[in-house]
C-alpha positions as a printed Julia matrix, in Angstrom:
412×3 Matrix{Float64}:
   0.0    0.0     0.0
   1.23   3.49   -0.86
   2.61   5.22    2.26
   0.3    8.22    1.85
  -2.74   5.95    1.49
  -1.6    3.89    4.47
  -1.28   7.02    6.63
  -4.71   8.25    5.56
  -6.23   4.83    6.21
  -4.86   4.85    9.76
  -6.25   8.33   10.38
  -9.67   7.38    9.05
  -9.84   4.24   11.17
  -8.65   6.1    14.28
 -11.35   8.72   13.78
 -14.01   6.04   13.26
 -12.97   4.25   16.45
 -13.68   7.46   18.38
 -17.01   8.31   16.69
 -19.54   5.97   18.35
 -22.61   7.84   17.1
 -21.38   7.65   13.51
 -20.67   3.95   14.09
 -24.27   3.34   15.15
 -25.67   5.35   12.23
 -23.33   3.52    9.85
 -24.67   0.16   11.05
 -28.25   1.41   10.78
 -27.88   2.99    7.35
 -26.04   0.01    5.85
 -29.17  -2.04    6.56
 -31.83   0.56    5.76
 -30.13   2.15    2.69
 -31.97   5.5     3.08
 -29.85   7.16    0.38
 -29.98   4.4    -2.21
 -29.59   5.7    -5.76
 -28.96   9.32   -4.71
 -26.0   11.51   -5.6
 -24.62  13.71   -2.82
 -22.15  16.5    -3.51
 -20.03  17.54   -0.55
 -17.78  20.55    0.07
 -16.21  20.02    3.49
 -12.76  20.16    5.05
 -11.34  16.96    3.62
  -9.81  15.26    6.64
 -10.37  12.12    8.69
 -13.66  12.91   10.45
 -15.21  14.31    7.27
 -13.96  11.22    5.5
 -15.9    8.95    7.83
 -19.05  10.99    7.25
 -18.57  10.56    3.5
 -17.99   6.81    3.92
 -21.11   6.51    6.12
 -23.25   8.22    3.48
 -21.77   6.02    0.77
 -22.57   2.95    2.88
 -26.13   4.31    3.13
 -26.42   3.93   -0.66
 -25.33   7.33   -1.99
 -22.86   8.15   -4.72
 -20.48  10.66   -3.14
 -18.39  13.39   -4.73
 -16.28  15.35   -2.24
 -14.27  18.56   -2.54
 -12.64  20.68    0.12
 -14.3   23.89    1.32
 -10.94  25.58    1.92
  -7.72  25.63   -0.14
  -5.5   24.74    2.84
  -7.63  22.38    4.93
  -7.22  19.07    3.09
  -5.3   16.18    4.61
  -3.69  14.7     1.48
  -3.27  11.29    3.11
  -6.99  11.1     3.88
  -7.95  12.24    0.39
  -5.71   9.53   -1.08
  -7.17   6.82    1.18
 -10.74   7.83    0.42
  -9.98   7.47   -3.28
  -7.86   4.31   -3.25
  -9.23   2.33   -0.32
 -12.87   3.45   -0.16
 -13.45   4.2    -3.84
 -14.88   7.68   -3.32
 -14.74  10.47   -5.88
 -12.56  13.07   -4.13
 -11.34  16.36   -5.6
  -9.16  17.95   -2.94
  -5.55  18.63   -2.04
  -3.67  20.85    0.38
  -2.43  24.18   -1.02
  -5.01  24.5    -3.78
  -4.77  27.55   -5.95
  -7.9   29.66   -6.28
  -8.45  28.14   -9.73
  -8.01  24.6    -8.43
 -10.37  25.29   -5.54
 -13.21  26.35   -7.81
 -12.44  23.63  -10.36
 -12.94  21.11   -7.56
 -16.27  22.64   -6.57
 -17.28  22.48  -10.23
 -16.34  18.8   -10.29
 -18.82  18.19   -7.47
 -21.6   19.95   -9.33
 -20.71  18.07  -12.51
 -22.3   14.91  -11.07
 -25.66  16.77  -10.89
 -26.13  16.0    -7.19
 -29.56  15.36   -5.73
 -28.44  16.84   -2.38
 -25.46  18.9    -1.24
 -23.58  19.19    2.03
 -21.67  22.46    2.33
 -19.36  24.25    4.75
 -19.2   27.99    4.15
 -21.83  27.98    1.34
 -19.4   28.32   -1.58
 -20.83  25.2    -3.26
 -24.44  26.31   -2.78
 -23.63  29.83   -3.95
 -21.92  28.47   -7.06
 -24.98  26.36   -7.85
 -27.16  29.48   -7.61
 -24.89  31.63   -9.79
 -22.32  30.21  -12.23
 -23.65  26.64  -12.23
 -27.4   27.01  -12.5
 -27.38  23.99  -14.79
 -26.77  21.87  -11.68
 -29.36  23.72   -9.61
 -32.39  22.11  -11.25
 -31.52  18.68   -9.85
 -30.72  19.73   -6.27
 -33.63  19.03   -3.92
 -32.03  20.2    -0.67
 -28.87  20.49    1.35
 -27.07  20.95    4.66
 -24.82  23.8     5.82
 -22.16  23.13    8.45
 -20.87  26.44    9.75
 -21.8   29.92   11.01
 -20.4   31.77    7.99
 -22.37  29.64    5.56
 -25.6   29.91    7.55
 -25.29  33.71    7.55
 -24.92  33.7     3.76
 -27.83  31.32    3.22
 -30.18  33.21    5.53
 -29.36  36.36    3.54
 -30.18  34.5     0.32
 -33.47  33.24    1.78
 -34.42  36.72    3.04
 -33.89  38.1    -0.47
 -35.86  35.27   -2.09
 -32.71  33.92   -3.81
 -32.48  30.51   -2.15
 -33.97  27.91   -4.49
 -33.99  24.77   -2.34
 -34.39  24.06    1.39
 -31.25  23.91    3.52
 -30.77  22.4     6.96
 -28.84  24.62    9.37
 -26.53  22.06   10.93
 -24.45  24.74   12.65
 -27.24  25.67   15.06
 -28.08  22.1    16.04
 -27.5   21.84   19.77
 -25.38  18.72   19.33
 -23.19  20.74   16.96
 -22.59  24.24   18.29
 -22.52  23.43   22.0
 -19.67  20.96   21.48
 -18.04  21.38   18.06
 -17.97  25.2    18.09
 -17.0   25.57   21.74
 -14.9   22.56   22.75
 -13.76  21.58   19.27
 -12.61  25.06   18.23
 -11.18  25.75   21.67
  -8.91  22.72   21.46
  -8.08  22.64   17.75
  -7.17  26.35   17.62
  -4.3   25.59   19.95
  -3.45  22.38   18.12
  -2.86  24.56   15.05
  -1.09  27.23   17.11
   1.34  24.77   18.71
   2.09  22.97   15.46
   2.7   26.25   13.64
   4.71  28.13   16.26
   6.02  25.77   18.97
   5.71  28.74   21.35
   4.34  29.02   24.87
   0.88  30.45   25.61
   1.13  30.79   29.39
   1.82  34.29   30.63
   1.16  35.93   27.28
  -1.45  38.54   26.4
  -3.87  36.83   24.06
  -6.71  38.63   22.25
  -9.77  36.72   21.06
 -11.74  38.5    18.34
 -15.38  37.49   18.8
 -17.24  35.85   21.68
 -19.66  33.57   19.9
 -19.56  29.87   20.71
 -16.23  29.43   18.93
 -14.73  32.49   20.6
 -15.97  31.26   23.98
 -14.11  28.02   23.42
 -10.87  29.71   22.41
 -11.01  32.15   25.34
 -11.78  29.35   27.8
  -8.87  27.21   26.61
  -6.48  30.2    26.5
  -7.35  31.05   30.09
  -6.83  27.45   31.1
  -3.37  27.5    29.52
  -2.37  30.54   31.55
  -2.84  33.33   29.02
  -3.98  36.81   29.99
  -7.09  36.99   27.83
  -8.86  39.99   26.3
 -12.02  39.68   24.21
 -13.21  42.06   21.5
 -16.86  42.24   20.45
 -19.47  44.27   18.56
 -22.42  42.68   20.37
 -23.05  44.42   23.73
 -24.69  41.35   25.26
 -21.76  39.09   24.36
 -19.34  41.75   25.61
 -21.01  41.71   29.03
 -21.01  37.92   29.0
 -17.26  37.91   28.28
 -16.62  40.35   31.12
 -18.65  38.28   33.57
 -16.78  35.18   32.44
 -13.66  36.93   33.74
 -12.12  38.45   30.6
 -10.99  41.97   29.77
 -13.13  43.52   27.03
 -11.67  46.2    24.75
 -11.86  47.49   21.19
  -9.49  45.58   18.91
  -7.36  48.64   18.11
  -6.73  49.1    21.83
  -6.34  45.43   22.74
  -3.54  44.74   20.25
  -1.22  47.32   21.84
  -0.13  44.72   24.39
  -1.05  41.55   22.49
   1.45  38.75   22.02
  -1.15  36.6    20.27
  -4.32  37.5    18.36
  -6.9   34.91   17.3
  -9.88  36.03   15.2
 -13.01  33.88   15.52
 -15.87  36.06   14.25
 -17.16  34.82   10.9
 -17.0   38.44    9.7
 -14.38  40.26    7.64
 -11.87  43.04    8.39
 -11.35  42.33   12.09
  -7.65  43.18   11.72
  -7.19  46.18    9.39
  -4.64  48.94    8.84
  -5.99  50.86   11.85
  -5.45  47.85   14.09
  -2.12  46.84   12.55
  -0.77  50.35   13.18
  -1.2   49.76   16.94
  -0.06  46.15   17.06
   2.75  45.16   19.38
   6.06  44.23   17.77
   6.32  40.44   17.55
   2.61  39.72   17.72
   1.53  36.42   16.18
  -1.82  36.51   14.37
  -4.01  33.53   13.59
  -7.56  33.07   12.35
 -10.07  30.34   13.19
 -12.96  31.81   11.18
 -14.02  30.1     7.96
 -12.61  32.54    5.4
  -9.22  34.26    5.17
 -10.68  37.78    5.27
 -10.79  38.35    9.03
  -7.17  39.53    8.91
  -6.94  41.98    6.0
  -3.87  40.79    4.11
  -4.0   43.65    1.61
  -3.65  46.14    4.44
  -0.84  44.06    5.94
   0.98  43.82    2.61
   0.68  47.59    2.06
   2.47  48.22    5.37
   5.19  45.65    4.72
   8.7   46.06    3.31
   9.59  42.35    3.37
   7.84  39.04    3.84
   9.49  35.68    4.43
   8.61  32.22    5.68
   9.52  31.92    9.35
   8.27  28.33    9.81
   6.25  25.88    7.74
   2.97  27.61    8.57
   4.17  31.05    9.66
   5.02  34.12    7.57
   7.12  36.96    9.01
   6.12  40.47    7.91
   8.66  43.26    8.47
   6.79  46.56    8.48
   8.03  49.92    7.24
   8.48  51.11   10.83
  10.64  48.08   11.66
   8.08  46.05   13.61
   7.78  42.36   12.87
   4.37  40.71   12.79
   3.65  37.03   12.18
   0.72  35.42   10.37
  -0.23  31.75   10.68
  -1.45  29.76    7.65
  -1.94  32.77    5.37
  -4.79  33.93    7.58
  -6.82  30.81    6.81
  -8.34  28.74    9.57
  -5.23  27.63   11.39
  -6.81  24.72   13.24
  -7.09  22.83    9.94
  -4.42  24.5     7.81
  -1.74  24.03   10.49
  -3.42  21.33   12.59
  -5.72  18.34   12.17
  -8.97  20.06   13.05
 -11.45  19.31   15.8
 -11.19  16.12   17.88
 -13.04  13.09   16.59
 -15.29  12.87   19.66
 -16.91  16.27   19.03
 -17.08  15.86   15.26
 -18.91  12.62   15.97
 -22.01  14.49   17.05
 -21.62  17.21   14.39
 -21.37  14.71   11.57
 -24.14  12.6    13.05
 -26.23  15.78   12.72
 -25.11  15.98    9.08
 -25.96  12.34    8.38
 -29.35  12.4    10.1
 -30.05  15.85    8.66
 -29.55  14.73    5.07
 -31.72  11.65    5.63
 -34.39  13.92    7.11
 -34.11  16.19    4.08
 -34.49  13.24    1.7
 -37.66  12.15    3.51
 -39.19  15.62    3.88
 -37.91  17.94    1.13
 -41.22  17.93   -0.77
 -42.93  19.52    2.24
 -40.19  22.11    2.79
 -40.02  25.56    1.21
 -36.85  27.31    0.07
 -35.77  28.39    3.54
 -33.09  27.64    6.12
 -34.38  25.12    8.7
 -33.2   24.29   12.2
 -32.42  20.66   12.94
 -35.49  19.1    14.63
 -35.2   18.49   18.37
 -35.83  14.79   17.94
 -32.6   14.47   15.95
 -30.61  16.39   18.56
 -32.12  14.26   21.33
 -31.45  10.97   19.55
 -27.81  11.9    18.92
 -27.41  12.94   22.57
 -28.96   9.68   23.74
 -26.62   7.57   21.6
 -23.63   9.62   22.76
 -24.54   9.23   26.44
 -24.96   5.49   25.98
 -21.51   5.27   24.37
 -20.06   7.09   27.39
 -21.75   4.74   29.84
 -23.78   7.6    31.35
 -27.33   7.2    32.63
 -29.65  10.1    33.4
 -33.02  10.52   35.09
 -36.38  10.46   33.33
 -39.47  12.52   34.06
 -42.25  10.77   35.94
 -45.72  11.1    34.37
 -46.58  13.59   37.1
 -43.5   15.69   36.36
 -44.27  15.64   32.64
 -47.82  16.83   33.27
 -46.54  19.55   35.64
 -44.16  21.16   33.15
 -46.74  20.98   30.38
 -49.56  22.6    32.32
 -50.31  25.95   34.0
 -52.92  25.19   36.64
 -50.69  24.17   39.56
 -49.06  27.02   41.44
 -48.4   28.21   44.99
């Protein structure tokens, strides 16, 4: 066996061993074949956990075509193993050019998929714009992440969305664990692999205090960093303060920052105004979906020289002599410089994807062209399977308790 394929095979099997919910769904779907005869186009970070989702859907009867949703997030060993060992149609590699990235998305749409699974909404957007020939066959889809959900809700609000989409990101068994604990851990996996520097005792700024930002701030605090949060939402800003963090505007926070991590899902978090105040030696990294949170055009305009400092770190020497460092070209460093979220949290996220697409197949005719939340029964079933895999038992409501919380008559 080719060494690259062998490495990818080991990573896929390791992930599967630590994804008990996916294991149970895989066993169920192999027997039931809920996706028999269907073509599913996927644009997801092509790594081990995603690979096992793709394999599970293939085992459920679907023809799969997979591309990456980010030019730097592919694990080449996993892509090779999915092709050679599992026989999947995979169009992804690490360090894709912009042209290669969109060619790979086009390859997914070339199969005329019945359903799509997206992360960031580039595939769905392409189907609605440059590839409307593929649009006519798509009956529905799933969206994995905050950035993509924002885009799709904007499309739906403007009447531009032409098939129903399941909002996987806001499933409780996704965002409460994947966004918070997954991002919190994998951000520092990418940071350590890229820099091999200490976190403890350093001033670390977290841009954004959504569920992903909460996870990063929590883990940074646990590692001994002095953490400051920046926000535009006044409620989240208060929440961050009451969680024990300093809260400042970004342009002020970076004056003492040794490390900056952007986690907002919005663009232009680090711009010329912020860079002008940034402490000499600051290391910047992004964990948001796109590479526009740190404005590289502004950074380039202020730079006299740029060189590779480490495999995943670029050193920028500014006109005033300061040196700033950027991890993974400003792309999501947890996947570009690390291996992404742990298998145990992606287990429940990708179970949401698998059950969500089966739900869409069974219900798309009754759904309008909107963005839908994952039904509670799916969240609850995934949680139940996960608890069982952990050997955890919980209480159940008595009939009297059930009646009490579903009525209004009983009071003081």
